[in-house]
C-alpha positions as CSV (number, residue, x, y, z in Angstrom):
1,M,-113.5,-39.4,41.5
2,E,-112.6,-40.1,37.8
3,L,-115.9,-40.6,36.8
4,N,-116.3,-36.8,38.1
5,L,-113.7,-35.5,36.3
6,R,-115.0,-37.1,33.3
7,I,-118.5,-35.8,34.3
8,I,-117.2,-32.3,34.3
9,G,-114.9,-32.6,31.5
10,V,-117.8,-33.2,29.8
11,I,-120.1,-30.0,31.1
12,L,-117.3,-28.0,30.1
13,I,-117.0,-28.8,26.8
14,L,-120.9,-28.2,26.8
15,L,-120.1,-24.9,28.1
16,A,-117.3,-24.3,25.4
17,I,-120.1,-24.9,22.8
18,V,-122.7,-22.4,24.4
19,H,-120.0,-19.8,23.5
20,A,-120.7,-20.2,20.2
21,A,-124.5,-19.2,21.1
22,F,-123.4,-15.6,23.3
23,P,-123.3,-12.8,20.3
24,R,-127.2,-13.9,19.8
25,R,-128.5,-14.9,22.6
26,F,-127.0,-11.6,24.2
27,K,-127.6,-9.2,21.1
28,W,-123.9,-8.4,21.0
29,K,-124.6,-6.9,17.3
30,D,-126.9,-4.3,19.3
31,E,-125.7,-4.1,22.8
32,L,-121.7,-3.3,21.3
33,S,-122.4,-1.5,18.7
34,S,-121.7,1.6,20.7
35,L,-118.5,0.3,21.5
36,S,-115.4,1.3,19.9
37,L,-114.0,-1.7,17.6
38,I,-110.7,-2.8,19.8
39,N,-113.8,-3.6,22.8
40,R,-116.3,-5.1,20.3
41,Q,-113.6,-7.3,19.2
42,M,-112.0,-7.8,22.3
43,M,-115.8,-9.0,23.7
44,V,-115.3,-11.4,20.5
45,V,-112.1,-12.7,20.9
46,H,-112.0,-12.7,24.6
47,T,-114.9,-15.6,24.3
48,F,-113.5,-17.9,21.9
49,F,-110.6,-17.8,24.2
50,I,-112.7,-18.2,27.4
51,A,-114.5,-21.3,25.0
52,L,-110.9,-23.1,24.2
53,T,-109.8,-23.4,27.3
54,L,-112.8,-24.2,28.6
55,V,-112.6,-26.8,26.0
56,L,-108.9,-28.3,26.5
57,M,-110.0,-28.0,30.7
58,G,-112.7,-30.8,29.5
59,A,-110.2,-32.5,27.6
60,L,-108.2,-32.4,30.6
61,C,-110.6,-34.0,32.8
62,I,-111.1,-36.6,30.1
63,Y,-108.5,-37.5,29.0
64,G,-106.1,-37.5,32.1
65,S,-108.2,-38.0,34.9
66,N,-106.2,-40.8,36.1
67,E,-102.9,-38.5,36.3
68,I,-104.3,-35.6,38.1
69,I,-106.0,-37.9,40.8
70,H,-102.7,-40.2,41.6
71,T,-99.8,-37.4,40.4
72,P,-98.3,-34.8,42.2
73,F,-98.5,-32.9,38.7
74,G,-101.8,-33.7,38.4
75,R,-103.2,-32.4,41.9
76,M,-101.7,-29.4,41.3
77,I,-103.3,-28.8,38.2
78,A,-106.3,-29.9,40.4
79,L,-104.9,-27.3,42.9
80,G,-105.4,-24.6,40.2
81,M,-108.6,-25.6,38.8
82,F,-109.3,-25.5,42.4
83,I,-108.5,-22.0,42.9
84,F,-109.9,-21.7,39.3
85,W,-113.5,-22.4,39.9
86,G,-113.9,-21.5,43.8
87,V,-113.2,-17.5,42.6
88,R,-115.5,-18.1,40.2
89,L,-117.8,-19.3,42.2
90,V,-117.3,-16.0,45.0
91,F,-117.4,-14.2,41.1
92,Q,-121.5,-15.3,41.2
93,F,-122.7,-14.1,44.2
94,F,-120.2,-10.3,45.2
95,V,-119.4,-9.8,40.9
96,Y,-122.3,-10.6,39.2
97,S,-125.7,-7.7,40.6
98,S,-127.7,-9.5,42.0
99,D,-130.4,-7.5,39.8
100,L,-129.5,-9.8,37.2
101,W,-131.9,-12.7,38.4
102,K,-133.6,-11.6,41.3
103,G,-137.9,-11.8,40.8
104,K,-137.1,-13.5,37.5
105,K,-137.8,-17.1,37.3
106,F,-135.3,-18.0,34.7
107,E,-132.4,-16.4,35.6
108,T,-132.6,-17.1,39.4
109,L,-133.2,-21.0,37.7
110,I,-129.1,-20.0,35.5
111,H,-128.3,-18.6,38.6
112,I,-128.8,-21.3,41.6
113,L,-127.7,-23.9,38.6
114,F,-124.3,-22.4,37.7
115,S,-123.9,-21.4,41.7
116,L,-124.3,-25.4,42.1
117,L,-122.1,-26.2,38.6
118,W,-119.6,-23.6,39.9
119,L,-119.4,-25.3,44.2
120,Y,-119.7,-29.4,42.0
121,F,-116.6,-28.2,39.9
122,T,-114.5,-26.9,43.2
123,V,-115.4,-29.2,45.4
124,I,-114.6,-32.0,43.7
125,F,-111.0,-29.9,42.6
126,G,-110.1,-29.3,46.2
127,M,-110.5,-32.5,46.8
128,I,-108.5,-33.9,44.8
129,S,-105.8,-31.6,45.2
130,F,-106.2,-31.8,49.3
131,Q,-106.5,-35.4,49.0
132,L,-109.8,-35.9,51.1
């Protein structure tokens, strides 16, 4: 199970790094130009803090894997991560419109990949939380 947590940790840190490409990839300069200054800046700030949270979660999984698995407090942290990633998995199917990916090869591949990733995170943290 420690190996799974370390793998998740590396993936989370990589996901954080990918957030740096969001402004260019999603053409935020053009797409967000019609928003007010506060809304544009909130997008940038929230993206930064999501990336920071991912780095911190990743570091916790890499360097605290033993404690997460073997201590009551660690299992509480795992329970929080289980809830977090479980809700993220639900959002993947019920908040994002399927119009964003259906009929588009690359977007469908990304949708499937991230669905499996959120499922993997949810299952691992659930197994740790409930000591399965």
